[in-house]
N, C-alpha and C positions, 0 to 999 in steps of 0.2 A: 139596686145592687150597688154595693160600695165598689168604686173603681180605683180610688186613689186616697191615700191618707198622708198628710204632710204634718210633721210635728217639729216645732222649733222652741228650744229653751223651756221644755216641759219636764218638771221633776228632775230627773238625771239625764234626760235626752237633750243633747245639743242640737242635733239636726237628723231627721229621718224622713225618707220618702219611700212609701210602699205603693206598688201597683198591684191591683187584684184582677185576676182573670175570672171568667165564668167558671162555676163549679164550686167545689168545697175547699175551703181554706182552713188550715190548722195552724195555730201558734203553739209551738212546742219548744221546750228548752229547760235548762237547769233552774232550780229555785233561785230567784233573785235576778233572772236574766232580763226582766222587763216586760213579760207578757201582759201582766195586769196594767202596766202603764199605757200600753197601746189601747186596751179596752177602755180605760179611764179617759183617755184623750178622745176617743170616738164618742163615748157617753157625754162628754162635755159639749161636743158639737150638736148633740141631739137634745140638750137641755138640762143635763145634770148640773147640780150646784157646784160652785167652785169656791176655794178660799185662797188666800195669798200664798200658802205653802206650795202651790203647784208650779210656781215660777222657779226655774232653775236658779240656784244660788249664784249671786253675782250678776244676774241679768235683770233688766227693767221690766220685761213682760214675756209672756209665752204666746205662741201663735200656733193654732191648729186649724187645718183645712181638710175637709172631707168632701170628696166628689162622688156623687151618686148618679147612676143611670135612673131615669124616671120611667113612668108608664103614663097612659092617657089620663088617669084620674089625678095624678100629681100635676101634670101639665095644666089641666083645667083649673085646679086649685090655685096654682101660681098665676095663671091669667086672671082669675077672679079677684085676686088680692094684689094685682098690679106688681107682681114680683118676677114675672117672666123676663129674662134678659138673655139674649144670644141663643145658643143651642137649646132648643126646647126638650131635647132628650137628656140633658145633664143639669143637675142641681149642685151648686157648690155652697157649702156652709163653712164660713170662716169665722173663727173666734180668736180675738186678740184679748188676752187677759193681762191687765195691768193692775197690780195690787193697790195702787193709789187711786184707781177708778173702778174698783170692784162693784160698787153700787150701780154704776151705769151699765156694767156688764150684766148684772142680775136683772135689770129692767129689760134688756134685750133678750135675756133667756126666756122670758115669757113669750116672746114672739117665736122663738125657736121651739118651745114646747108645742105650739100650734102646728108648726111644720113637722115635728116629729110624729105627732098623731096622724098626720096625713100619710107619712111613709109606712105606717103600720096598717093602712087600709088594704 
């Protein structure tokens, strides 16, 4: 379950921190209010492709962090891949997007694709 989403300098968002509770969450608002930007930011942490246009104008890089509650299968996968750190019930995916180093980010995305497949189990 998604517990927290933090966005910095992504598209038009300067800074945003969202906490999620158990249950159903709905994003609603006027056209152009930024609902899709939130979904796009989350998709990037789970392995979607990025390009330089996602960094807010005038900024050097964008930063997106998503924190998830895990379950036993995810915890096992993290242990098997030597990725378990700290609280075994929480996984944090952090993505720092620098247009000048986008090739390095894309390489790391392949690792995140593997993690995203685990979350869909």
